[in-house]
N, CA, C and O atoms as a Tinker XYZ file with bonds, in Angstrom:
   264  protein
     1  N     88.669000  -57.272000   23.874000    73     2
     2  CA    88.949000  -57.729000   22.779000    64     1     3
     3  C     90.086000  -59.034000   23.274000    63     2     4     5
     4  O     90.775000  -58.802000   24.268000    81     3
     5  N     90.222000  -60.165000   22.674000    73     3     6
     6  CA    91.243000  -61.158000   22.887000    64     5     7
     7  C     92.876000  -61.210000   22.766000    63     6     8     9
     8  O     93.227000  -61.625000   21.661000    81     7
     9  N     93.629000  -60.982000   23.383000    73     7    10
    10  CA    94.928000  -60.744000   22.734000    64     9    11
    11  C     95.628000  -61.908000   22.793000    63    10    12    13
    12  O     95.651000  -62.436000   23.904000    81    11
    13  N     96.207000  -62.458000   21.908000    73    11    14
    14  CA    97.030000  -63.986000   21.678000    64    13    15
    15  C     98.137000  -63.546000   21.334000    63    14    16    17
    16  O     98.419000  -62.348000   21.364000    81    15
    17  N     99.137000  -64.727000   20.854000    73    15    18
    18  CA   100.297000  -64.184000   20.107000    64    17    19
    19  C     99.881000  -64.158000   18.559000    63    18    20    21
    20  O    100.406000  -63.431000   17.716000    81    19
    21  N     99.025000  -64.919000   18.369000    73    19    22
    22  CA    98.685000  -65.074000   16.878000    64    21    23
    23  C     97.858000  -63.719000   16.501000    63    22    24    25
    24  O     97.562000  -63.543000   15.319000    81    23
    25  N     97.437000  -62.643000   17.601000    73    23    26
    26  CA    96.684000  -61.226000   17.006000    64    25    27
    27  C     97.727000  -60.681000   16.157000    63    26    28    29
    28  O     98.951000  -60.809000   16.197000    81    27
    29  N     96.799000  -59.913000   15.222000    73    27    30
    30  CA    97.849000  -59.039000   14.387000    64    29    31
    31  C     97.658000  -57.554000   14.881000    63    30    32    33
    32  O     96.642000  -56.965000   15.249000    81    31
    33  N     99.020000  -57.127000   14.764000    73    31    34
    34  CA    98.910000  -55.274000   15.324000    64    33    35
    35  C     97.759000  -54.529000   14.453000    63    34    36    37
    36  O     97.099000  -53.603000   14.924000    81    35
    37  N     97.624000  -54.914000   13.434000    73    35    38
    38  CA    97.057000  -53.851000   12.431000    64    37    39
    39  C     95.216000  -53.903000   13.471000    63    38    40    41
    40  O     94.584000  -52.878000   13.729000    81    39
    41  N     94.809000  -55.170000   13.819000    73    39    42
    42  CA    93.578000  -55.393000   14.568000    64    41    43
    43  C     93.424000  -55.152000   16.162000    63    42    44    45
    44  O     92.424000  -55.085000   16.878000    81    43
    45  N     94.621000  -55.062000   16.399000    73    43    46
    46  CA    94.744000  -54.226000   17.938000    64    45    47
    47  C     94.618000  -52.898000   17.762000    63    46    48    49
    48  O     93.896000  -52.418000   18.636000    81    47
    49  N     95.091000  -51.973000   16.862000    73    47    50
    50  CA    95.305000  -50.604000   16.475000    64    49    51
    51  C     94.248000  -50.262000   16.071000    63    50    52    53
    52  O     93.803000  -49.144000   16.332000    81    51
    53  N     93.418000  -51.390000   15.134000    73    51    54
    54  CA    92.311000  -50.927000   14.726000    64    53    55
    55  C     91.047000  -50.536000   15.886000    63    54    56    57
    56  O     90.231000  -49.614000   15.887000    81    55
    57  N     91.269000  -51.612000   16.805000    73    55    58
    58  CA    90.293000  -51.629000   17.995000    64    57    59
    59  C     90.375000  -50.289000   18.977000    63    58    60    61
    60  O     89.398000  -49.661000   19.386000    81    59
    61  N     91.517000  -50.052000   19.207000    73    59    62
    62  CA    92.521000  -49.014000   19.998000    64    61    63
    63  C     93.288000  -48.533000   19.766000    63    62    64    65
    64  O     94.389000  -48.891000   20.183000    81    63
    65  N     93.087000  -47.152000   18.745000    73    63    66
    66  CA    94.556000  -46.646000   18.338000    64    65    67
    67  C     95.636000  -46.174000   19.599000    63    66    68    69
    68  O     96.792000  -45.996000   19.214000    81    67
    69  N     95.431000  -46.002000   20.741000    73    67    70
    70  CA    96.235000  -45.895000   21.815000    64    69    71
    71  C     96.721000  -46.822000   22.193000    63    70    72    73
    72  O     97.590000  -46.623000   23.042000    81    71
    73  N     96.484000  -48.097000   21.847000    73    71    74
    74  CA    97.479000  -48.965000   22.153000    64    73    75
    75  C     99.075000  -49.026000   21.276000    63    74    76    77
    76  O     99.999000  -49.837000   21.335000    81    75
    77  N     98.896000  -47.916000   20.567000    73    75    78
    78  CA   100.576000  -47.626000   20.007000    64    77    79
    79  C    101.580000  -47.349000   20.442000    63    78    80    81
    80  O    102.700000  -47.325000   19.931000    81    79
    81  N    101.120000  -47.050000   21.736000    73    79    82
    82  CA   102.295000  -46.668000   22.793000    64    81    83
    83  C    102.785000  -48.286000   23.034000    63    82    84    85
    84  O    103.917000  -48.423000   22.569000    81    83
    85  N    102.465000  -49.056000   23.394000    73    83    86
    86  CA   102.570000  -50.030000   23.758000    64    85    87
    87  C    103.923000  -50.568000   22.870000    63    86    88    89
    88  O    104.950000  -51.033000   23.364000    81    87
    89  N    103.654000  -50.385000   21.511000    73    87    90
    90  CA   104.575000  -50.782000   20.440000    64    89    91
    91  C    105.669000  -50.093000   19.935000    63    90    92    93
    92  O    106.601000  -50.644000   19.349000    81    91
    93  N    105.576000  -48.848000   20.158000    73    91    94
    94  CA   106.597000  -47.905000   20.374000    64    93    95
    95  C    107.680000  -48.124000   21.225000    63    94    96    97
    96  O    108.882000  -48.108000   20.963000    81    95
    97  N    106.781000  -48.446000   22.863000    73    95    98
    98  CA   108.009000  -48.363000   23.666000    64    97    99
    99  C    108.737000  -50.039000   23.309000    63    98   100   101
   100  O    109.607000  -50.239000   24.157000    81    99
   101  N    108.667000  -50.783000   22.704000    73    99   102
   102  CA   109.472000  -52.190000   22.379000    64   101   103
   103  C    110.056000  -51.690000   20.977000    63   102   104   105
   104  O    110.586000  -52.479000   20.194000    81   103
   105  N    109.943000  -50.543000   20.757000    73   103   106
   106  CA   110.897000  -49.924000   19.388000    64   105   107
   107  C    110.463000  -49.972000   18.069000    63   106   108   109
   108  O    111.166000  -49.950000   17.058000    81   107
   109  N    109.409000  -50.030000   18.141000    73   107   110
   110  CA   108.222000  -50.733000   16.968000    64   109   111
   111  C    107.893000  -49.369000   16.585000    63   110   112   113
   112  O    106.998000  -48.797000   17.207000    81   111
   113  N    108.601000  -48.679000   15.484000    73   111   114
   114  CA   108.295000  -47.252000   15.315000    64   113   115
   115  C    107.895000  -47.493000   13.523000    63   114   116   117
   116  O    108.589000  -46.770000   12.809000    81   115
   117  N    107.331000  -48.001000   13.090000    73   115   118
   118  CA   106.902000  -48.189000   11.645000    64   117   119
   119  C    105.432000  -48.728000   11.863000    63   118   120   121
   120  O    105.021000  -49.470000   10.971000    81   119
   121  N    104.492000  -48.438000   13.026000    73   119   122
   122  CA   103.458000  -48.711000   12.823000    64   121   123
   123  C    102.352000  -48.759000   11.695000    63   122   124   125
   124  O    101.484000  -49.617000   11.540000    81   123
   125  N    102.723000  -47.058000   10.574000    73   123   126
   126  CA   101.969000  -47.100000    9.722000    64   125   127
   127  C    102.652000  -47.811000    8.384000    63   126   128   129
   128  O    102.495000  -47.297000    7.276000    81   127
   129  N    103.485000  -49.133000    8.581000    73   127   130
   130  CA   103.868000  -49.206000    7.393000    64   129   131
   131  C    102.778000  -50.656000    7.322000    63   130   132   133
   132  O    102.631000  -51.438000    8.260000    81   131
   133  N    102.056000  -50.766000    5.903000    73   131   134
   134  CA   101.298000  -52.018000    5.649000    64   133   135
   135  C    101.647000  -53.755000    6.408000    63   134   136   137
   136  O    100.880000  -54.547000    6.954000    81   135
   137  N    102.713000  -53.807000    6.204000    73   135   138
   138  CA   103.495000  -54.611000    6.563000    64   137   139
   139  C    103.531000  -55.011000    8.326000    63   138   140   141
   140  O    103.101000  -55.951000    8.996000    81   139
   141  N    104.087000  -54.081000    8.543000    73   139   142
   142  CA   103.956000  -54.053000   10.631000    64   141   143
   143  C    102.064000  -54.219000   10.848000    63   142   144   145
   144  O    101.647000  -54.767000   11.868000    81   143
   145  N    101.360000  -53.839000   10.088000    73   143   146
   146  CA   100.243000  -53.972000   10.337000    64   145   147
   147  C     99.840000  -55.742000   10.122000    63   146   148   149
   148  O     98.771000  -56.249000   10.459000    81   147
   149  N    100.502000  -56.153000    9.756000    73   147   150
   150  CA    99.903000  -57.660000    9.285000    64   149   151
   151  C    100.455000  -58.602000   10.233000    63   150   152   153
   152  O     99.907000  -59.649000   10.576000    81   151
   153  N    102.020000  -57.996000   10.797000    73   151   154
   154  CA   102.571000  -58.860000   11.689000    64   153   155
   155  C    101.658000  -59.408000   12.754000    63   154   156   157
   156  O    100.512000  -58.970000   12.867000    81   155
   157  N    102.147000  -60.384000   13.564000    73   155   158
   158  CA   101.449000  -60.994000   14.357000    64   157   159
   159  C    101.878000  -60.246000   15.478000    63   158   160   161
   160  O    102.613000  -59.300000   15.195000    81   159
   161  N    101.572000  -60.446000   16.883000    73   159   162
   162  CA   102.285000  -59.873000   18.029000    64   161   163
   163  C    103.933000  -60.796000   18.032000    63   162   164   165
   164  O    105.047000  -60.273000   18.055000    81   163
   165  N    103.658000  -62.047000   18.007000    73   163   166
   166  CA   104.568000  -63.101000   18.358000    64   165   167
   167  C    106.059000  -62.523000   17.228000    63   166   168   169
   168  O    107.195000  -62.142000   17.512000    81   167
   169  N    105.486000  -62.669000   16.191000    73   167   170
   170  CA   106.268000  -62.174000   14.835000    64   169   171
   171  C    107.213000  -60.899000   15.608000    63   170   172   173
   172  O    108.385000  -60.842000   15.981000    81   171
   173  N    106.149000  -60.008000   15.631000    73   171   174
   174  CA   107.130000  -58.676000   15.844000    64   173   175
   175  C    107.830000  -58.840000   16.912000    63   174   176   177
   176  O    108.959000  -58.352000   16.871000    81   175
   177  N    107.434000  -59.522000   18.122000    73   175   178
   178  CA   108.426000  -59.671000   19.131000    64   177   179
   179  C    109.701000  -59.937000   18.947000    63   178   180   181
   180  O    110.664000  -59.305000   19.381000    81   179
   181  N    109.685000  -61.177000   18.096000    73   179   182
   182  CA   110.784000  -61.833000   18.097000    64   181   183
   183  C    111.864000  -60.970000   17.020000    63   182   184   185
   184  O    113.083000  -60.968000   17.193000    81   183
   185  N    111.256000  -60.332000   16.022000    73   183   186
   186  CA   112.436000  -59.159000   15.327000    64   185   187
   187  C    112.882000  -58.265000   16.234000    63   186   188   189
   188  O    114.056000  -57.901000   16.168000    81   187
   189  N    111.776000  -57.618000   17.518000    73   187   190
   190  CA   112.398000  -56.455000   18.204000    64   189   191
   191  C    113.021000  -56.991000   19.722000    63   190   192   193
   192  O    113.159000  -56.228000   20.679000    81   191
   193  N    113.288000  -58.109000   19.742000    73   191   194
   194  CA   113.750000  -58.924000   21.103000    64   193   195
   195  C    113.135000  -58.670000   22.224000    63   194   196   197
   196  O    113.717000  -58.528000   23.299000    81   195
   197  N    111.812000  -58.589000   22.039000    73   195   198
   198  CA   110.973000  -58.261000   23.147000    64   197   199
   199  C    110.095000  -60.073000   23.231000    63   198   200   201
   200  O    109.930000  -60.906000   22.341000    81   199
   201  N    109.606000  -60.091000   25.099000    73   199   202
   202  CA   108.813000  -61.026000   25.592000    64   201   203
   203  C    107.383000  -60.794000   25.114000    63   202   204   205
   204  O    106.740000  -59.831000   25.532000    81   203
   205  N    106.822000  -61.767000   24.140000    73   203   206
   206  CA   105.574000  -61.603000   23.822000    64   205   207
   207  C    104.564000  -61.706000   24.795000    63   206   208   209
   208  O    103.408000  -61.361000   24.552000    81   207
   209  N    105.041000  -62.306000   26.233000    73   207   210
   210  CA   103.985000  -62.360000   27.087000    64   209   211
   211  C    104.021000  -61.334000   27.667000    63   210   212   213
   212  O    102.929000  -61.008000   28.130000    81   211
   213  N    104.943000  -60.563000   27.877000    73   211   214
   214  CA   104.597000  -58.993000   28.768000    64   213   215
   215  C    104.197000  -57.842000   27.674000    63   214   216   217
   216  O    103.706000  -56.740000   27.917000    81   215
   217  N    104.384000  -58.146000   26.982000    73   215   218
   218  CA   103.400000  -57.012000   25.849000    64   217   219
   219  C    101.850000  -57.567000   25.795000    63   218   220   221
   220  O    100.860000  -56.860000   25.604000    81   219
   221  N    101.863000  -59.078000   26.019000    73   219   222
   222  CA   100.570000  -59.528000   25.933000    64   221   223
   223  C     99.831000  -59.027000   27.479000    63   222   224   225
   224  O     98.625000  -58.780000   27.513000    81   223
   225  N    100.529000  -58.936000   28.475000    73   223   226
   226  CA    99.985000  -58.442000   29.798000    64   225   227
   227  C     99.620000  -57.218000   29.528000    63   226   228   229
   228  O     98.433000  -56.890000   29.525000    81   227
   229  N    100.695000  -56.313000   29.243000    73   227   230
   230  CA   100.307000  -55.077000   28.986000    64   229   231
   231  C     99.089000  -54.584000   28.026000    63   230   232   233
   232  O     98.175000  -53.833000   28.368000    81   231
   233  N     99.249000  -55.073000   26.967000    73   231   234
   234  CA    97.749000  -54.994000   26.052000    64   233   235
   235  C     96.593000  -55.385000   27.159000    63   234   236   237
   236  O     95.662000  -54.625000   27.427000    81   235
   237  N     96.805000  -56.817000   27.827000    73   235   238
   238  CA    95.254000  -57.394000   28.192000    64   237   239
   239  C     95.070000  -55.922000   29.320000    63   238   240   241
   240  O     93.981000  -55.346000   29.309000    81   239
   241  N     95.912000  -55.534000   30.014000    73   239   242
   242  CA    95.515000  -54.888000   31.216000    64   241   243
   243  C     94.772000  -53.217000   30.632000    63   242   244   245
   244  O     93.825000  -52.556000   31.057000    81   243
   245  N     95.872000  -52.984000   29.338000    73   243   246
   246  CA    94.695000  -51.639000   28.776000    64   245   247
   247  C     93.507000  -52.358000   28.365000    63   246   248   249
   248  O     92.631000  -51.890000   29.091000    81   247
   249  N     93.156000  -52.936000   27.867000    73   247   250
   250  CA    91.926000  -53.190000   27.269000    64   249   251
   251  C     90.789000  -53.322000   28.445000    63   250   252   253
   252  O     89.708000  -52.735000   28.501000    81   251
   253  N     91.404000  -54.355000   29.452000    73   251   254
   254  CA    90.452000  -54.238000   30.591000    64   253   255
   255  C     90.146000  -53.113000   31.494000    63   254   256   257
   256  O     89.099000  -52.999000   32.132000    81   255
   257  N     91.436000  -52.046000   31.500000    73   255   258
   258  CA    91.054000  -50.967000   31.926000    64   257   259
   259  C     90.073000  -49.594000   31.288000    63   258   260   261
   260  O     89.613000  -48.598000   31.847000    81   259
   261  N     90.016000  -50.114000   29.787000    73   259   262
   262  CA    89.011000  -49.077000   28.987000    64   261   263
   263  C     87.621000  -49.771000   28.762000    63   262   264
   264  O     86.718000  -49.170000   28.181000    81   263
């Protein structure tokens, strides 16, 4: 899966539910909420004060290892 700033959180979770830990680590505890699933990585990171590039790196490493 290609991960970009415009990737939707719901798509990432649907592809691999074990990625939820990365969102929980950044303080995003509302993963079941329909609104959060429709957010892009960039939008979520802005709201939670997280570096989007750091999150993208973590997710890319995760997907490469699986």
